[in-house]
ROMI-202204 format. One record per atom (N, C-alpha, C, CB): residue in three letters; z, x negated, y negated. Coordinates in steps of 0.02 Angstrom, whole numbers, plus 50000, padded with zeros to 5 digits. Last residue first. Glycine has a CB too. Layout:
! residues N
AlaZXY ...
END
This chain:
! residues 305
Unk511054928549855 Unk511554928149796 Unk512234922049839 Unk511904938349772 Unk509344927649863 Unk510134928049905 Unk510614925749877 Unk510214924649968 Unk508064934749789 Unk508424926449790 Unk508764932549823 Unk508784919749714 Unk506764946649896 Unk507674944149837 Unk508054936249843 Unk508534950349872 Unk505314943049901 Unk505624942249934 Unk506364941949879 Unk505334936949978 Unk504144955749839 Unk504274948049850 Unk505044947849868 Unk504104943149776 Unk503254966149941 Unk503824964649894 Unk503914958849894 Unk504414967449905 Unk501644971449949 Unk502084968049968 Unk502514966049919 Unk501864963649998 Unk500174984849972 Unk500664982549931 Unk501594976749980 Unk500844991649889 Unk498494986350001 Unk499284986250016 Unk499724984349973 Unk499454982550066 Unk497154996750053 Unk497634993949976 Unk498394992150029 Unk497845003149888 Unk496625004550135 Unk496165000150102 Unk496554999550033 Unk495355003150097 Unk496255007250324 Unk496615003850268 Unk496254999950224 Unk497084999850290 Unk495635021850387 Unk495465014750360 Unk495945010750305 Unk494775015350327 Unk495685036950350 Unk496305032050418 Unk496145022550409 Unk495945034950539 Unk495035044950326 Unk494815041050367 Unk495155038050400 Unk494525037950349 Unk495475042150175 Unk495375051450200 Unk495205048450306 Unk494175057650136 Unk496275029950203 Unk496045033450163 Unk495975040050180 Unk495565031150147 Unk498015022050175 Unk497625021850194 Unk497055025950169 Unk497805022050238 Unk499055008550140 Unk499015011750117 Unk498035014750107 Unk499485009350075 Unk500684996150188 Unk499934999350190 Unk499805007050168 Unk499674998950266 Unk501734986250162 Unk501474994250136 Unk500764992150124 Unk501884998150055 Unk503104974950189 Unk502234977550146 Unk502164984050206 Unk501284969050152 Unk504454963350126 Unk504044970250135 Unk503654972350130 Unk504094973650121 Unk504654952850072 Unk505124956650126 Unk504874962750155 Unk505774958550096 Unk503964934150059 Unk503794942550046 Unk504124944250077 Unk503194946250058 Unk503974922350082 Unk504014922350026 Unk503974932350007 Unk503394916449999 Unk503454920350233 Unk503954920250201 Unk504284921950152 Unk503984917550200 Unk502314929950300 Unk502204924150270 Unk502954925450210 Unk501274923550236 Unk502004939050355 Unk502404931750410 Unk502274927250349 Unk501904928150506 Unk501694948950321 Unk502124948350365 Unk502534944150387 Unk501944949350396 Unk500454945150273 Unk500894944450227 Unk501274945650248 Unk500894946550180 Unk499704945350377 Unk499644936550372 Unk500524938750291 Unk498284931350325 Unk499594959050435 Unk500094953150458 Unk499984947150428 Unk500064951450529 Unk498704961550303 Unk499454964150311 Unk499814959650366 Unk499474972550335 Unk497764954850347 Unk497844954250304 Unk498544957350297 Unk497364955650276 Unk497074961450467 Unk497474957250458 Unk497774952350388 Unk497264954650499 Unk497134977050415 Unk497484976250445 Unk497664965850451 Unk497214980950500 Unk496104976050291 Unk496624976350325 Unk497204975350390 Unk496534978650317 Unk494654972450367 Unk494904966650323 Unk495974970450330 Unk494334966850212 Unk494204982750341 Unk494024978950414 Unk494674977250400 Unk493364972450432 Unk493504987050204 Unk493304990950274 Unk493284984350330 Unk492414995650268 Unk494604977150100 Unk493734980950117 Unk493854982450171 Unk492954976450118 Unk495664979349944 Unk495344977450048 Unk494944979850069 Unk495704979150113 Unk496974979649829 Unk496284980749869 Unk495984978149910 Unk495884980849845 Unk498594974649792 Unk497764973349825 Unk497504978449831 Unk497644970249892 Unk500134971349722 Unk499864976949737 Unk499004973849760 Unk499974982449668 Unk501994966249735 Unk501074962949731 Unk500594971749779 Unk500954950849816 Unk503524966949640 Unk502874967549699 Unk502194965349679 Unk502724975249721 Unk504774959349656 Unk504274963049621 Unk503764963649701 Unk503904958149539 Unk506254953749709 Unk505854960049705 Unk505414963149650 Unk506254964249715 Unk505864940649598 Unk506164943449631 Unk506274952349654 Unk506554940549608 Unk504104941149489 Unk504964941849480 Unk505594945149560 Unk505024949049403 Unk502914933549509 Unk503404939549527 Unk504174938349541 Unk503144942649590 Unk502244920249511 Unk502384925749469 Unk502694931849470 Unk501984927149455 Unk502244913749642 Unk502434907449583 Unk502674916149522 Unk501384899549545 Unk501664924049714 Unk502494922049704 Unk502774921149650 Unk502704916449729 Unk500504920949669 Unk500704928349659 Unk501324926049678 Unk500354934849702 Unk499674910649746 Unk499884909949682 Unk500214914949664 Unk499434908749640 Unk499054914149880 Unk499384909049890 Unk499784907449799 Unk498784903049927 Unk498584926349875 Unk499194923549884 Unk499534920849894 Unk499354923749892 Unk497384921149781 Unk497984928549744 Unk498434928549793 Unk497664938249735 Unk496634913449854 Unk497124909349811 Unk497364916349809 Unk496914904349738 Unk496504926349966 Unk496874921449990 Unk497194917849947 Unk496554917950025 Unk495774935849887 Unk496294938249892 Unk496864928949930 Unk496134946549945 Unk494544924849886 Unk494874926849806 Unk495594931049832 Unk494214933449747 Unk494024928250015 Unk494144918549967 Unk494624919649880 Unk492934913949930 Unk493474937850063 Unk494484936650060 Unk494574929050025 Unk494984936050164 Unk492384938650116 Unk492384942750073 Unk493164939950051 Unk492214950550098 Unk491724924750189 Unk491954929650230 Unk492504935650186 Unk492324925450293 Unk491284923750107 Unk490804917350162 Unk491334925450172 Unk490844905350194 Unk491144930349946 Unk491084924549970 Unk491014923950044 Unk491574921249949 Unk491364942849869 Unk491894937749899 Unk491954934849942 Unk492324938749907 Unk490454948849769 Unk490594946749821 Unk491004941349819 Unk490124946049849 Unk491114961049649 Unk491224963049743 Unk490954958349785 Unk490814970149773 Unk490834954849521 Unk491464958749554 Unk491384961149596 Unk491774963149529 Unk489694944649543 Unk490394941949544 Unk490914947949549 Unk490534937749477 Unk488444952749514 Unk488734952149579 Unk489444947549583 Unk488164949149626 Unk488784971449413 Unk488944960149419 Unk489014957649454 Unk489454955749398 Unk487484980149460 Unk488214978949439 Unk488444970749438 Unk488714983149493 Unk486054983949464 Unk486324984349406 Unk486944981149388 Unk486374989949397 Unk485604979749608 Unk484994977949560 Unk485964978449480 Unk483914987749558 Unk486844983949696 Unk486644974249685 Unk486034974349626 Unk486194969249779 Unk486664998249670 Unk487094989749658 Unk487144983249646 Unk487284987849684 Unk485805002449698 Unk485955004349644 Unk486734999349627 Unk485965012849649 Unk485334994949837 Unk485214991549753 Unk485454995349680 Unk484344990749739 Unk486524992349932 Unk486134999949895 Unk485824996049856 Unk486595006749850 Unk486664978650015 Unk487064981849969 Unk486754986549960 Unk487234979149915 Unk486504968550110 Unk486154973850124 Unk486604980050072 Unk486144974850213 Unk486844956750031 Unk486054958650039 Unk486084964750049 Unk485644955650095 Unk488154956650032 Unk488064958749981 Unk487244960149989 Unk488354954349929 Unk488394951950177 Unk488464960150164 Unk488174963050092 Unk489304962350167 Unk488474938050148 Unk487984940350194 Unk487914948050190 Unk488164937950264 Unk489884936750080 Unk489074934750021 Unk488634938750082 Unk488704922550003 Unk490804951750075 Unk490564943450118 Unk489644943150069 Unk490434944950258 Unk492024958349943 Unk491134960850001 Unk490894952850027 Unk490144965449931 Unk492414958449863 Unk492734954849945 Unk492484959549987 Unk493664954249961 Unk493564956449709 Unk492804956649760 Unk492874954349830 Unk492184951349732 Unk495064964549690 Unk494674958849704 Unk493964958249732 Unk495024955749743 Unk496164971649598 Unk495594971349662 Unk494884967949647 Unk495384979349686 Unk497624968149578 Unk497084966249593 Unk496884970349643 Unk497064960249605 Unk499454968749503 Unk499004970649565 Unk498344966949537 Unk498904979849582 Unk501114966449507 Unk500594960849487 Unk499844965249552 Unk501014949849516 Unk502504969849435 Unk502034970749477 Unk501504967049458 Unk501884976949485 Unk503504958249367 Unk503844965749401 Unk503204970749450 Unk504154971849316 Unk503504943149323 Unk503294949649355 Unk503394955349385 Unk503094949149380 Unk504304931649300 Unk504424938749243 Unk504114942649314 Unk503814939749142 Unk503764919749363 Unk504664924349403 Unk504474927449369 Unk505614922549401 Unk502954917349220 Unk503124913849256 Unk503784916249295 Unk503114908549225 Unk502724918449102 Unk502474923549125 Unk502644919749203 Unk501674925649095 Unk503464910448982 Unk503154919648970 Unk503184923449048 Unk502084920148938 Unk502924898549058 Unk503504898849040 Unk503514908649046 Unk503614894048961 Unk501094899349097 Unk501744897649077 Unk502344903249054 Unk501604893249024 Unk499884904449144 Unk500014899749174 Unk500814895949109 Unk499164895249189 Unk498844914749130 Unk499684914149126 Unk500064910949145 Unk499994917549140 Unk497264911849151 Unk497904913549095 Unk498364915349080 Unk497934915449066 Unk497734911749308 Unk497464905649236 Unk497634905749197 Unk496924904649204 Unk497434920949417 Unk498264918849364 Unk498034915449305 Unk498934912249405 Unk495884921149398 Unk496634924449409 Unk497074926149369 Unk496984921249439 Unk495044914949258 Unk495124915949346 Unk496084915749369 Unk494604907049394 Unk494964923649109 Unk495184917049142 Unk494884918349217 Unk496084915649140 Unk495144932248945 Unk494584928548994 Unk495044922849025 Unk493814924848947 Unk496284944448953 Unk496284940848947 Unk495904936448990 Unk496714940948936 Unk497174961548851 Unk496414957548926 Unk496574950648882 Unk495094961548924 Unk498424970948850 Unk498284962448832 Unk497594959048880 Unk499134957248859 Unk499354985848815 Unk498724981448870 Unk498484976448819 Unk497904986948906 Unk500224990448696 Unk500294985448747 Unk500214984848807 Unk500684983848749 Unk499264990448569 Unk499964985848586 Unk500444985548647 Unk500414987448539 Unk497794998848627 Unk497784991548614 Unk498624985448609 Unk497384991948537 Unk497965012348669 Unk498415007248707 Unk498305001348699 Unk498425007548769 Unk496775019148634 Unk497355021448594 Unk497935014648627 Unk497605031548615 Unk495675020248709 Unk496005024948742 Unk496715025348678 Unk496175022248832 Unk494505010848672 Unk494665018048651 Unk495075022748668 Unk494285020848656 Unk495255000748656 Unk495655001948607 Unk495335010748609 Unk495564996148533 Unk495314997048787 Unk496304997048751 Unk496225001548707 Unk496714989148703 Unk494184996048811 Unk494655001048814 Unk495175001948788 Unk494795001648855 Unk493824985648727 Unk493584995748710 Unk493795000248744 Unk492844998548721 Unk494384978048840 Unk494714978748771 Unk494304984148717 Unk494734970848736 Unk493364978648947 Unk494124977048948 Unk494604982048859 Unk494134965348943 Unk492274973948890 Unk492474981848897 Unk493124983348885 Unk492354984648964 Unk492824959148896 Unk492614964148835 Unk492634970448801 Unk492234964648835 Unk493084955848986 Unk493614955648985 Unk493504959348904 Unk493954948549005 Unk491784957449044 Unk491964963849068 Unk492674962549033 Unk491894965549156 Unk491314945848986 Unk490834951948957 Unk491124958949010 Unk489804949648971 Unk491844934249025 Unk492074936348935 Unk491814943048955 Unk491604931648850 Unk492964935849175 Unk491874937849151 Unk492184936949085 Unk491284948749168 Unk493914935349259 Unk493514928149236 Unk492864930149183 Unk493124923849316 Unk495104942949158 Unk494474943549199 Unk494124935449201 Unk493914949949159 Unk496804951749168 Unk496384946249138 Unk495814946849201 Unk496844937549127 Unk498344959649076 Unk497454958749100 Unk497034954649125 Unk497094959049064 Unk499734966349068 Unk499264958549053 Unk498694958049089 Unk499654951449074 Unk500604977149009 Unk500064975449052 Unk499684969249015 Unk499564981949065 Unk502374986949010 Unk501824979848967 Unk501474976449002 Unk502174973648931 Unk502865000549042 Unk502584996149072 Unk502194989748996 Unk502035000949129 Unk503465013348993 Unk503855009149010 Unk503765000648992 Unk503875010649072 Unk502485022349005 Unk502615018548923 Unk503255014848916 Unk502655024448858 Unk501125025149129 Unk501965023349112 Unk502215019549063 Unk502275020149160 Unk500065029149112 Unk500445033049128 Unk501215031849143 Unk500145035249168 Unk499585018449019 Unk499125029449012 Unk499955029649054 Unk497875033949093 Unk499645009249089 Unk500225008349045 Unk499995014349018 Unk500345001548997 Unk499225012849225 Unk499665006549225 Unk499765010249162 Unk499404997749234 Unk497615011349177 Unk498365019149193 Unk498845015949220 Unk498225026949259 Unk497504998249123 Unk497835004549072 Unk497795010449094 Unk497525005549004 Unk497394993749209 Unk497894991049177 Unk498054996149128 Unk497734984549150 Unk496314999849304 Unk497165000249330 Unk497494997849275 Unk497414995349398 Unk495284997049209 Unk495595003249243 Unk496265001649235 Unk495395004749320 Unk494744986549186 Unk495234988349153 Unk495624993949182 Unk495034989449094 Unk493474982549206 Unk493424985949127 Unk494264989049129 Unk492654993949115 Unk494154968849298 Unk493584972849268 Unk493434976549224 Unk493414975649292 Unk495384963449326 Unk495374970149295 Unk494794973149283 Unk495664970249239 Unk495734948949384 Unk495064954049431 Unk495334962649376 Unk495324955249569 Unk497524958549353 Unk497044951849404 Unk496594954949406 Unk497224948849484 Unk498754966049274 Unk498274965149338 Unk497494961049321 Unk498094973649370 Unk500494965049288 Unk499814960249248 Unk499394961949302 Unk499884950449232 Unk502024971249185 Unk501204972549243 Unk500884968049234 Unk500614978849232 Unk503454971749138 Unk502794964949149 Unk502624970849212 Unk503074953149181 Unk504444984649100 Unk504354982949160 Unk503724977449101 Unk504154989949233 Unk505954993249036 Unk505464990349000 Unk505404983049105 Unk505874986248884 Unk507054998249169 Unk506794999849095 Unk506224995249086 Unk507364998649033 Unk507274996949291 Unk507624994249279 Unk507464992049190 Unk507664990049334 Unk507305012649343 Unk508005006949343 Unk508035003149306 Unk508155002849392 Unk506155017049311 Unk506775021049290 Unk507325016549288 Unk506935026849336 Unk505185009249313 Unk505635008349247 Unk506325011649232 Unk505255010249193 Unk505315007949475 Unk505415002549466 Unk505885000949361 Unk504574999549491 Unk504515019249500 Unk505295020049516 Unk505335014449476 Unk505665019949597 Unk503385015049387 Unk503755021349380 Unk504525021549405 Unk503365026449420 Unk502925005749538 Unk503115003249440 Unk503375009949402 Unk502215000449382 Unk502635013749621 Unk503315006249598 Unk503415005249557 Unk503314999549607 Unk501785022349587 Unk502115023549601 Unk502695020349596 Unk501945024849631 Unk500525017149557 Unk500855016649496 Unk501785018949523 Unk500395022949433 Unk500135008049684 Unk500375006449603 Unk500875010849579 Unk499785007049548 Unk499645020349706 Unk500215017849761 Unk500745012249692 Unk499695011649851 Unk498895024549621 Unk499085029349618 Unk499755026149646 Unk498695034649645 Unk497875012149669 Unk498205015449577 Unk498975016449583 Unk497845025149548 Unk497435009549770 Unk497885008649756 Unk498275007949696 Unk497865006049780 Unk496685024049767 Unk497145022349799 Unk497955016049794 Unk496725021449838 Unk495665022249718 Unk496595026349657 Unk496905025149708 Unk496795037249623 Unk494695012349748 Unk495215011349723 Unk495935016549662 Unk494895006449703 Unk494115026449751 Unk494255023549813 Unk494745017149778 Unk493485021149860 Unk493335029849640 Unk493795032849687 Unk494315031749750 Unk493495035749702 Unk493015014749561 Unk492835017449616 Unk493175025049635 Unk492955012349664 Unk492315010949402 Unk492625013349480 Unk492585013449472 Unk492855014649527 Unk490794995249381 Unk490945004649388 Unk491775006949417 Unk490285008449464 Unk491394982449349 Unk491254984649387 Unk491384993849393 Unk491504980149423 Unk490424978049189 Unk491184978849208 Unk490894982949303 Unk491784986049129 Unk489484979749097 Unk489614971449122 Unk490254970249143 Unk489504965849064 Unk488614989149120 Unk488374986949165 Unk488884977749162 Unk487454988149153 Unk489885000949087 Unk489274998849062 Unk489034993549111 Unk489324996348990 Unk491225012649031 Unk490825012849078 Unk490175009849056 Unk490795019149102 Unk492715021748969 Unk492105016848934 Unk491805012449003 Unk492495010348862 Unk493485032849046 Unk493485026249029 Unk492725026449025 Unk493865020749080 Unk494655043649059 Unk494145044449038 Unk494185035549029 Unk494065050248978 Unk495595048249203 Unk495635046749148 Unk494955043249145 Unk496235043449132 Unk495945052649346 Unk496175057349295 Unk496075055449215 Unk496915058049309 Unk495615039249386 Unk496365039749376 Unk496855048049334 Unk496445032549323 Unk494325038849300 Unk495055035149363 Unk495755037449330 Unk495115023749366 Unk492585043349239 Unk493555044849243 Unk493575039949307 Unk493955055649266 Unk491565034549137 Unk491985037549219 Unk492555037249210 Unk491905033449293 Unk490075032649034 Unk490725034549041 Unk490775036149114 Unk490925040248995 Unk488675029348992 Unk489255026748978 Unk489975028348966 Unk489135024748942 Unk487895034949063 Unk488655040749014 Unk488905034748982 Unk489515045949073 Unk487245026549103 Unk486735033449063 Unk487075034249014 Unk486635041349099 Unk488185018749195 Unk487645018049139 Unk487395022149123 Unk487195014949143 Unk488405030249296 Unk488785029649243 Unk488665024649156 Unk489305027249282 Unk487425031849388 Unk487475038149317 Unk487965034049235 Unk488185047449359 Unk486285015849390 Unk487055019049389 Unk486975025549330 Unk487745012049359 Unk484565016849384 Unk485145016949349 Unk485585019849371 Unk485105018749299 Unk483475022949499 Unk484305018649503 Unk484725017949480 Unk484445014149503 Unk482585031949438 Unk482175023649440 Unk482525018749484 Unk482165019349359 Unk483115040349388 Unk482695040049465 Unk482535034649502 Unk482065042449463 Unk483825035949302 Unk484045037349351 Unk483605039049400 Unk484425041049341 Unk482575036949183 Unk483015030649232 Unk483515034149286 Unk483585024949176 Unk482385050249219 Unk482015044449251 Unk482315039249256 Unk481485042649225 Unk483325057449139 Unk483065058849200 Unk482655053049275 Unk482605063149169 Unk483195051449038 Unk483845048349054 Unk483595051049119 Unk484635050649017 Unk482075056348990 Unk482305049648979 Unk482785048949023 Unk482525047948913 Unk482525070748968 Unk481965070649025 Unk481745063049029 Unk481255075949006 Unk483455071048878 Unk483825070548944 Unk483135068948994 Unk484315078648965 Unk482605064548751 Unk483185063648795 Unk483525061348844 Unk483255065748806 Unk482095078648750 Unk481635072148778 Unk482135069048821 Unk481335066048716 Unk483195083848723 Unk482545087548775 Unk482245081748793 Unk481915093348737 Unk483385083748598 Unk483655081248661 Unk483585082448719 Unk484105081448664 Unk482125088448532 Unk482295077748530 Unk482665078848595 Unk483015072348445 Unk482335098548550 Unk481575098948575 Unk481995088548566 Unk480625104348504 Unk483715105048608 Unk483145103248564 Unk482825099748587 Unk483225101048510 Unk484935114148701 Unk484415108748699 Unk483895111148664 Unk484175106548763 Unk486575118448673 Unk485995120748663 Unk485535114048660 Unk485985125248602 Unk487915110348821 Unk487635114648730 Unk486985113648720 Unk487985111148648 Unk488905118348961 Unk488195116248926 Unk488005116748843 Unk487665121048960 Unk490495116848932 Unk489785118148922 Unk489495114748907 Unk489605121648891 Unk491405107349096 Unk491285106549024 Unk490585111649017 Unk491165097549000 Unk491615102349214 Unk491585107949184 Unk491765108949123 Unk491835111349213 Unk490995091249235 Unk490875098349279 Unk491055102649275 Unk490955099149326 Unk490975083549169 Unk490495086149144 Unk490465092849201 Unk489875080749135 Unk492085072249180 Unk492075076649143 Unk491605082149123 Unk492195074249111 Unk491025067649289 Unk492055071449335 Unk492185077549282 Unk493125063349324 Unk490405060349257 Unk490295066749288 Unk490995072049324 Unk489795064549345 Unk491175058249066 Unk490815056749147 Unk490525064449167 Unk491525053649221 Unk490045062748938 Unk490235063548968 Unk490365062249045 Unk490155066048947 Unk489325059448765 Unk489335058948833 Unk490115062148872 Unk489195050948846 Unk488525069648650 Unk489165072448718 Unk489275067348794 Unk488815081548757 Unk487005067448631 Unk487575064748609 Unk488545068348589 Unk487225062448554 Unk486295075948726 Unk486745081648662 Unk487245076848611 Unk487415088448710 Unk486375067448823 Unk485745068248784 Unk485985072048722 Unk485135072248827 Unk487605069648893 Unk487485063248836 Unk486885064548825 Unk487575054948856 Unk487395085248955 Unk487985082248882 Unk487795075348863 Unk488945081248904 Unk486295079649052 Unk486185085748975 Unk486765082948937 Unk486345096448989 Unk487095072249132 Unk486405065849071 Unk486225074149030 Unk485205059749140 Unk488095078149160 Unk488105074549104 Unk487915072849104 Unk488325071949080 Unk487505091149238 Unk487625090949179 Unk487955086349127 Unk487805094949179 Unk486565080649313 Unk486385086249246 Unk486755086749219 Unk486205092649248 Unk487615079549401 Unk487535073549366 Unk487255076149313 Unk487175068049397 Unk488245089949461 Unk488785085049401 Unk488355080049378 Unk489535080449436 Unk486885095549525 Unk487375098749444 Unk487685092049450 Unk488105107449445 Unk486935083649630 Unk486505083349597 Unk486495086949529 Unk486105084749634 Unk488535074449614 Unk488345081149651 Unk487635078949597 Unk488955090249640 Unk489975063149621 Unk489225062349595 Unk488745067949630 Unk488925054249614 Unk490995058849703 Unk491115065249625 Unk490535067149618 Unk491375062549538 Unk490865049149777 Unk491085055949812 Unk490575059549743 Unk492175058049820 Unk490305035449768 Unk490295037749729 Unk490155045949745 Unk489935033849696 Unk490165027249891 Unk490555025749855 Unk490725026349782 Unk490525021949869 Unk489235037349984 Unk489955035950010 Unk490255033749946 Unk490045030050072 Unk487885043449870 Unk488125037749910 Unk489105039649913 Unk487855029049860 Unk486705053749904 Unk487325054149884 Unk487485044749939 Unk487775063849912 Unk485105057049799 Unk485235052149853 Unk486295049249853 Unk484555044249828 Unk483955066749726 Unk484435060449723 Unk484835058949785 Unk484945061149667 Unk482645068949675 Unk482635062249706 Unk483205058949704 Unk482185058249681 Unk482825084649704 Unk481875078149739 Unk482075071549752 Unk481065075749664 Unk483715087049650 Unk483635086749693 Unk483225087149730 Unk483855088049699 Unk483175085349496 Unk483585081449522 Unk483655080249586 Unk484035082749505 Unk482045095049510 Unk482105087649503 Unk482635084949508 Unk481925085349452 Unk483275105849495 Unk482655104449543 Unk482675096349560 Unk481865106649502 Unk483645105549391 Unk484005103949451 Unk483595100149497 Unk484265109749484 Unk482435109449313 Unk482735105149299 Unk483205099649352 Unk483015108249258 Unk482695124049326 Unk482045117349355 Unk482195110549335 Unk481215118349320 Unk484015123849282 Unk483605125449367 Unk483265122649372 Unk483265130949392 Unk483955124149153 Unk484285120449200 Unk483955121849245 Unk484915121249211 Unk482965131649124 Unk482775125149089 Unk483225124249160 Unk482995122148994 Unk483545145349171 Unk482865141549214 Unk482615133949167 Unk482035148449216 Unk485095146949210 Unk484635144649132 Unk483995142449167 Unk484995136849075 Unk486275144549274 Unk485715149549289 Unk485105151149226 Unk486125156649307 Unk487245139049181 Unk487135134549259 Unk486305139749286 Unk488135136549339 Unk487975142649080 Unk487155139049089 Unk486785140749143 Unk487135131349097 Unk489475129649107 Unk488995138249083 Unk488225135649063 Unk489425143448989 Unk490855124649203 Unk489945121749166 Unk489815128749144 Unk489125117849235 
END
């Protein structure tokens, strides 16, 4: 970041610091990064907050300064930063973002990196893979798999037509339309045919997992601006996960893996449930920096000869 000592940047930074509130699910956002991201966006060069941290600050003219002040006012009113920049970084990649899908979070990278490790290992042994990602949202997990593992052919789905539209835009934005396909539908329903049944090497899901009661307690920046269907997981927060666990074995090939994100406090119980499930042979848990389980991977039981 350059010219941070300029009076304009310093003055505006003081304004940002007066209204800025840190959010635990967006640790990448700081007043300096927020201002840099909006500064670049106002100048017609939109960047995610991560990319803006090290980007030079372009010169402001009267038009871009007015645009910057408008963006700052919208941010002050509670509009998420990623909705203003229309960009968000996930697993080192720049994505298009907007109100049509949940903004990708750093915590989901726990699932993403664990899944990618399995996918990469399987690709080295097996060659081309079929990977599926349901509740795909903006397509961040699906596209990260395809970007980092060239042998992965990825199929994604989401119940929301708006989310699928954004996921398809991200496919084009990242140049991955030949290896990533997004379909509209509930979980695995868009793949109910012989092409997919028993053929999937890795199936991932970042489902809605916030209980309906807790949705009302969420920060307004989330509850007012991001689609409720992307985080409301029903009465206990696990209704969609239960449906996923029931249907996933039909799509996984023997030795394939299921991976999904879980909410705070849900991990131990879901891991025990999978360990008792006769369809799975191994269960792995992945925790955040605080030791909380945030992702679970389970291996589909191989067929005995």
